C-alpha positions as CSV (number, residue, x, y, z in Angstrom):
1,M,-14.1,36.1,-117.1
2,V,-13.4,37.6,-113.7
3,R,-14.6,34.4,-112.0
4,K,-12.2,32.3,-114.1
5,L,-9.3,34.6,-113.3
6,L,-10.0,34.4,-109.6
7,A,-10.3,30.6,-109.8
8,L,-6.9,30.4,-111.6
9,L,-5.3,32.6,-109.0
10,A,-6.8,30.5,-106.2
11,A,-5.5,27.3,-107.8
12,G,-2.1,28.9,-108.3
13,S,-1.9,29.9,-104.6
14,L,-2.9,26.4,-103.5
15,L,-0.2,24.8,-105.7
16,G,2.3,27.3,-104.4
17,L,1.5,26.5,-100.7
18,T,1.5,22.8,-101.5
19,A,4.9,23.1,-103.1
20,L,6.2,25.1,-100.2
21,A,5.0,22.5,-97.7
22,T,6.5,19.7,-99.8
23,A,9.8,21.5,-99.9
24,Q,9.9,22.0,-96.2
25,E,8.9,18.4,-95.6
26,H,11.8,17.1,-97.8
27,A,14.2,19.6,-96.3
28,H,14.0,17.6,-93.1
29,E,13.2,13.9,-93.4
30,Q,13.6,12.1,-90.1
31,P,16.2,9.4,-90.5
32,V,15.8,5.9,-89.0
33,P,18.1,5.7,-85.9
34,P,21.1,3.5,-86.5
35,R,20.8,0.2,-84.7
36,Q,23.2,-0.4,-81.9
37,K,24.4,-3.7,-80.4
38,W,22.7,-4.3,-77.1
39,S,23.3,-7.1,-74.6
40,F,19.6,-7.4,-74.1
41,A,18.7,-7.8,-77.8
42,G,17.3,-11.0,-79.2
43,P,15.4,-13.9,-77.6
44,F,18.2,-14.7,-75.2
45,G,19.4,-11.2,-74.4
46,Q,20.3,-10.1,-70.9
47,Y,21.1,-6.8,-69.2
48,D,24.8,-5.9,-68.6
49,R,24.8,-4.9,-64.9
50,G,28.0,-2.9,-65.3
51,Q,26.5,-1.0,-68.2
52,L,23.3,-0.4,-66.2
53,Q,25.2,1.0,-63.3
54,R,27.1,3.3,-65.6
55,G,23.9,4.4,-67.2
56,F,22.3,5.1,-63.8
57,K,25.3,7.3,-62.9
58,V,24.8,9.3,-66.2
59,Y,21.1,9.7,-65.3
60,K,21.8,10.7,-61.8
61,E,24.5,13.3,-62.6
62,V,23.1,14.6,-65.9
63,C,19.5,13.7,-66.7
64,A,18.1,13.9,-63.2
65,V,18.6,17.7,-63.2
66,C,15.5,18.0,-65.4
67,H,13.9,14.5,-65.8
68,G,12.2,12.4,-63.2
69,L,12.0,8.7,-62.8
70,K,8.8,8.5,-60.7
71,M,7.8,4.9,-61.5
72,I,11.1,3.5,-60.1
73,A,11.7,2.9,-56.4
74,F,15.1,3.1,-54.9
75,R,14.9,-0.6,-53.9
76,N,14.6,-1.5,-57.6
77,L,18.3,-0.5,-57.9
78,A,19.2,-3.8,-56.3
79,D,18.4,-5.4,-59.7
80,L,21.4,-3.4,-61.1
81,G,23.8,-5.2,-58.7
82,Y,23.8,-2.7,-55.9
83,S,24.0,-4.0,-52.3
84,E,21.4,-3.2,-49.7
85,G,23.8,-0.7,-48.1
86,Q,24.4,1.0,-51.4
87,V,20.7,1.3,-52.1
88,K,20.1,2.9,-48.7
89,A,23.0,5.3,-49.3
90,I,21.6,6.3,-52.7
91,A,18.1,6.8,-51.3
92,A,19.4,9.0,-48.5
93,E,20.9,11.4,-51.0
94,Y,17.4,12.5,-52.0
95,K,14.9,14.6,-50.0
96,I,11.3,13.2,-49.9
97,Q,8.3,15.3,-48.9
98,D,6.3,13.5,-46.3
99,G,3.6,14.3,-43.8
100,P,1.6,15.7,-42.4
101,N,3.2,15.4,-39.0
102,D,1.5,15.7,-35.6
103,Q,1.2,19.5,-36.1
104,G,-0.4,19.0,-39.5
105,E,2.6,20.2,-41.5
106,M,4.4,18.7,-44.4
107,F,8.1,18.1,-44.0
108,E,11.1,16.7,-45.8
109,R,13.2,13.7,-44.9
110,N,15.9,11.6,-46.3
111,G,14.8,9.0,-48.8
112,R,14.3,5.3,-48.0
113,P,14.6,2.3,-50.2
114,A,10.8,2.0,-50.4
115,D,10.5,5.6,-51.8
116,Y,10.2,6.4,-55.4
117,F,12.5,8.8,-57.3
118,P,11.2,12.3,-56.8
119,T,10.8,14.8,-59.6
120,P,13.4,17.5,-59.8
121,W,10.7,20.2,-59.6
122,P,7.8,20.6,-57.1
123,N,5.0,20.9,-59.7
124,E,4.4,21.2,-63.4
125,N,3.9,25.0,-63.3
126,A,7.3,25.3,-61.6
127,A,8.8,23.1,-64.4
128,R,7.3,25.3,-67.1
129,A,8.7,28.4,-65.5
130,R,12.1,26.9,-65.1
131,Y,12.5,24.9,-68.3
132,N,10.0,26.7,-70.6
133,G,8.1,23.4,-70.7
134,V,7.6,20.2,-68.7
135,P,10.5,17.7,-69.2
136,P,9.2,14.2,-69.8
137,D,9.5,11.6,-67.1
138,M,12.0,8.9,-68.1
139,S,10.4,5.9,-66.4
140,V,9.0,4.4,-69.6
141,L,10.8,6.7,-72.1
142,A,12.6,3.7,-73.8
143,K,9.2,2.0,-74.6
144,A,7.3,5.2,-75.4
145,R,9.9,6.6,-77.9
146,G,11.2,5.1,-81.1
147,V,10.8,5.4,-84.9
148,E,9.3,2.5,-86.8
149,D,11.2,1.1,-89.7
150,P,9.5,1.3,-93.1
151,F,8.2,-1.7,-94.9
152,P,9.4,-4.4,-95.1
153,N,11.9,-3.9,-92.2
154,W,9.1,-4.0,-89.6
155,V,8.1,-7.5,-90.9
156,F,11.6,-8.8,-90.2
157,N,11.6,-7.0,-86.8
158,Y,8.5,-9.0,-85.8
159,F,10.1,-12.3,-86.5
160,T,13.4,-11.4,-85.0
161,T,11.8,-10.0,-81.8
162,Y,13.4,-6.6,-82.4
163,S,12.2,-4.3,-79.6
164,E,15.2,-2.0,-79.2
165,G,13.8,0.9,-81.2
166,G,13.5,3.0,-78.0
167,P,17.2,2.7,-76.9
168,D,18.3,3.2,-80.5
169,Y,16.2,6.4,-80.7
170,I,17.5,7.8,-77.4
171,H,21.1,7.0,-78.4
172,A,20.6,8.7,-81.8
173,L,19.0,11.7,-80.2
174,L,21.8,12.2,-77.7
175,T,24.5,11.9,-80.3
176,G,22.6,13.5,-83.2
177,Y,22.9,17.3,-82.5
178,Q,24.2,19.2,-85.5
179,D,23.8,22.4,-87.4
180,A,20.6,22.8,-89.3
181,P,20.9,22.1,-93.0
182,A,20.0,24.6,-95.7
183,G,16.3,25.3,-96.0
184,V,15.5,24.3,-92.4
185,E,14.6,27.2,-90.1
186,V,15.3,26.7,-86.4
187,S,13.6,28.9,-83.8
188,E,15.7,30.9,-81.4
189,G,16.4,28.9,-78.2
190,T,16.0,25.5,-79.9
191,H,18.6,23.0,-81.3
192,F,18.4,21.1,-84.5
193,N,18.4,17.3,-84.2
194,P,17.3,15.2,-87.2
195,Y,16.3,12.3,-85.0
196,F,13.9,14.3,-82.8
197,A,10.5,12.8,-83.6
198,S,8.2,15.7,-82.7
199,A,9.8,18.6,-84.7
200,V,12.9,19.7,-86.5
201,A,14.4,21.1,-83.3
202,L,14.0,20.7,-79.6
203,K,14.5,23.1,-76.6
204,M,16.9,20.7,-74.8
205,A,20.5,21.7,-75.6
206,P,23.1,18.9,-76.0
207,P,23.0,17.5,-72.5
208,I,26.3,15.8,-72.2
209,S,29.9,16.2,-73.2
210,A,33.0,14.0,-73.1
211,D,34.6,13.4,-69.7
212,Q,31.5,14.9,-67.9
213,V,30.8,11.8,-65.9
214,T,33.7,9.8,-64.3
215,Y,33.6,6.0,-64.8
216,D,35.3,3.9,-62.2
217,D,35.5,0.7,-64.4
218,G,37.7,2.2,-67.2
219,A,34.9,2.5,-69.8
220,P,35.4,5.2,-72.4
221,Q,34.1,8.6,-71.1
222,T,32.8,9.7,-74.5
223,V,29.4,11.0,-75.6
224,D,28.7,7.8,-77.5
225,Q,29.5,5.6,-74.5
226,Y,27.5,7.8,-72.2
227,S,24.5,7.7,-74.6
228,K,24.7,3.9,-74.9
229,D,24.9,3.4,-71.1
230,V,22.0,5.7,-70.2
231,S,19.9,4.3,-73.1
232,A,20.4,0.8,-71.7
233,F,19.6,2.0,-68.2
234,L,16.3,3.6,-69.4
235,M,15.4,0.4,-71.2
236,W,15.8,-1.4,-67.9
237,A,13.7,1.2,-66.2
238,A,11.0,0.8,-68.8
239,E,11.1,-3.0,-68.7
240,P,12.9,-4.3,-65.6
241,H,11.4,-7.8,-66.1
242,L,12.7,-8.2,-69.7
243,E,15.0,-11.2,-68.8
244,A,12.2,-13.1,-67.0
245,R,9.8,-12.4,-70.0
246,K,12.3,-13.8,-72.4
247,R,12.9,-16.9,-70.3
248,T,9.2,-17.5,-70.0
249,G,8.8,-17.0,-73.8
250,F,11.5,-19.5,-74.5
251,M,9.9,-22.1,-72.2
252,V,6.5,-21.6,-73.8
253,M,8.0,-22.1,-77.3
254,V,9.7,-25.4,-76.1
255,F,6.4,-26.5,-74.6
256,L,4.5,-25.8,-77.8
257,F,7.1,-27.7,-79.8
258,I,7.0,-30.7,-77.6
259,F,3.2,-30.5,-77.4
260,T,2.9,-30.4,-81.2
261,A,5.2,-33.4,-81.6
262,L,3.1,-35.4,-79.1
263,I,-0.1,-34.5,-80.9
264,Y,1.5,-35.6,-84.2
265,L,2.7,-38.9,-82.7
266,T,-0.7,-39.6,-81.1
267,K,-2.5,-38.9,-84.3
268,K,-0.1,-41.2,-86.2
269,S,-0.6,-44.0,-83.6
270,V,-4.4,-43.8,-83.5
271,Y,-4.9,-43.7,-87.3
272,A,-2.1,-46.0,-88.2
273,N,-4.3,-49.1,-88.7
274,K,-7.3,-47.3,-90.1
275,E,-8.2,-47.2,-93.7
276,H,-8.6,-43.8,-95.3
């Protein structure tokens, strides 16, 4: 009798924990980031150089305070439409640790086009002490992040060459900060964002606000526009050869179409006078 009672209590506790976990899971279901219109989308997409320059400005003035771009060299900025002189001037704004010199000591110098973007912190321990964690490097963030669409959307994504999930996710994250809904507990020092893939909240506070970055081309200085521009820039950083890849893919498809047609015509010619 006692054993049965203990078994019933254990089963009830298990059901209670399961119900609690299910309730917490349904209290925060990560939504799929809304799809944005990108100039580089589709099989013939191309980067908008003006947007990339605006996005780099947002990264430089806002994101670079915490996040590095260690896989991008200053000379790569020429792909964004900057002149050689502008690239040199941008590189010279950064301090690069070099050495050792003739005395065996490390030293700092102005950046050069061949240098890579330095991290905003000297080492990971310093980053943990400063930010209570190590901010992720943004070099390939647009390819590493993203939320997959549920079935059957991902099937259509395959055939439509949809690969903009990363920029969609970054844009949604930057514009998605809001108050936590009822039933969702957010730890002190964190900020609720339904699009954050790792948890219900993140330590990074809303990083940007309207009119924070000045645009010289008359583009809207809104959080939405800033988020789109920096997302496009990070997509370029993660895949700078996207345009060349798409051109190559198109030529391959044309070649395969012509090759298939030639094989068909050859087969038809060879077997035209043969009995089957």
